[in-house]
C-alpha positions, 0 to 999 in steps of 0.5 A: 499500500506504499503507492497510496497518496490520497486518503478520503473519508466519509464524515458521518458514520465514517470518521466521526463518532456517532456523537459528531466528534473526531477522536484524539486518536484519529486526529494523531493518526491522521496528522502522521498520515500527512507527515509521511506525505499522504493528501488528506481528503473529506469527501461527504454529502454535508454542505461545506458550511456544515463542515466548518468545525471538522475542518479546523480539526482535520486540516484536510488537503481535499474537500468533497462536499454536498455530494461531489457538487462542490470540489476544493483542493488546497481551498482553491475550488476546482469543480462546482455544479449547482441548480440555478435559481430557476431550477431550484424553485421549480424542484421544490415547486414539484416536491410539494405537489408530489409530497406535500406543502409540509414536507421538509426540505434543505438546501446547500448554496455555497456559503450556507445550509437552508431547512424549512424545519418543524424543529430546530436542526440544532436540537436533533444534531449540534453539529449541523451549525447555523442552518438558516430558516426559510419557507423557500417561498421564491428561494433566490439562491442557487442549490448545489444540493437538495434534500427531501424527506419522504416517509412514504416510499411510494411518494419516494419513488414518483419523486425519484422518477419525476427527476429521473434526469438527476442524481438521486440517493437515499440516505439509510439512517431516515427518509432523506433523499439527496438530489444533485445535478446529473452525474454530480457524485462523490466518485466523479469529484474524486476523478476530477481531484485525481486529475487536478493533482495529477494522481492516479486513481489507483493511488486512493483509498476511500472509506465509507458507511453508506449508500453514496460512498458505494461509488467511491469505494468502487473507483478508488484503488481500495474501498474500505467500508466501515463496520458499521456500513450497511451491508451493500456497502461492505458487499463491494469494498475490498475491505472492512474495518472496525466501526466507527464508534472503535476509530476503524479509520484510524485503526486501519490507517495505523495498521496498513498505511503508516 
């Protein structure tokens, strides 16, 4: 594994423990990996704004956020793919026609995270940061990623079929579905990172736990599933490490990379 140059980590359920913190052990191992010359990358469905608290600790060289819609290498944006203001509002209008006016929606923009929440998101998860409340009436911003909570499977299928030209994915820990522009995925973002860094995809390793991580685990040189990953992720992974609660990322890096 000495040829690996880029180390990529999902956040929730992967690098983060269940309390949404990065352990001191993980930070120590990541620091050692940097000293050995490896690029450290985060690849997450969270918005960039929702990553800020973790960025200060991890200090990644690469940040793939909003499921691949925004990509930075050494803080320079190399990829950004968003819905126009008109497309964003048209999407929200269609969602409400299909799923009801009271459905919960979140929108990532380039500098904020918006939510028409029924309860304050900080009461659910403090790591979501300063989510901004809106009723999404004449929403004036371009969306990098839009998520919709759809408890009814039939409505979820109908919505995904309605927007079949977009990239959609369900999250395993609830009834939330993410939508990005067609072809906007973590794996496409990783290919762009490799091109920008002049590194072959075979020289990358990725860690993940959820459906949205399957593509990146398949495409990278080595794909590692967390012990807590959904079975579909474990089935396609090259290797399986300990769970996020057991610092599976750090344990794997210490054994095989350092």
